[in-house]
C-alpha positions in Angstrom: -2.9 6.0 -20.9 0.5 6.6 -19.3 2.7 3.7 -18.2 3.2 3.3 -14.4 6.8 3.7 -13.0 8.6 0.5 -12.1 7.5 0.1 -8.4 9.5 -2.1 -6.1 6.8 -3.6 -3.8 7.5 -5.0 -0.4 5.3 -6.8 2.2 5.2 -6.3 5.9 7.2 -8.8 7.9 4.0 -10.5 9.1 3.0 -11.2 5.4 6.3 -12.7 4.3 5.1 -16.1 5.6 4.1 -18.2 2.6 1.1 -19.4 4.5 -0.5 -15.9 4.4 -2.5 -15.6 1.3 -3.1 -11.9 0.6 -1.3 -8.9 2.0 -1.0 -5.2 1.2 2.2 -4.4 -0.6 3.8 -0.9 -0.5 6.4 0.7 -2.9 8.3 3.8 -1.8 11.0 3.7 -4.4 9.5 6.4 -6.7 10.2 9.9 -5.3 7.0 11.6 -4.2 4.8 8.6 -4.8 3.5 5.8 -2.4 2.1 2.9 -4.3 -0.2 0.3 -2.7 -1.5 -3.0 -4.1 -3.1 -6.3 -2.8 -0.8 -9.3 -3.3 -3.8 -11.2 -4.8 -4.4 -8.4 -7.4 -0.9 -7.2 -8.4 -2.1 -5.4 -11.5 -4.3 -3.0 -9.5 -2.1 -0.3 -8.2 -3.3 2.7 -6.2 -0.9 5.7 -5.9 -0.8 8.5 -3.4 1.2 11.6 -3.0 3.3 11.7 0.2 0.7 14.2 1.7 -2.2 11.9 0.8 -0.4 8.9 2.3 0.2 10.9 5.5 -3.4 11.9 5.7 -4.6 8.3 5.2 -2.2 6.8 7.8 -3.1 9.5 10.3 -6.8 8.6 9.8 -6.2 4.9 10.2 -4.1 5.5 13.3 -6.8 7.8 14.7 -9.4 5.0 14.3 -11.4 6.6 11.5 -11.6 3.3 9.6 -11.9 1.0 12.6 -14.2 -1.8 11.5 -14.6 -3.1 15.1 -16.3 0.0 16.3 
């Protein structure tokens, strides 16, 4: 199993409040890779290519994963 690169994860501004328990964290510091993890499960990292990330965010913005629908 290959070792993951050293990702530098950041939280959204809304999640920087210490009272917020779990938040998505994103790392963009490795060229060509977008890494995503849950702050409650920092050892579980999902990686995307830039194209995959663009597809995912477009689908989210388009309402494809809207849980309120």
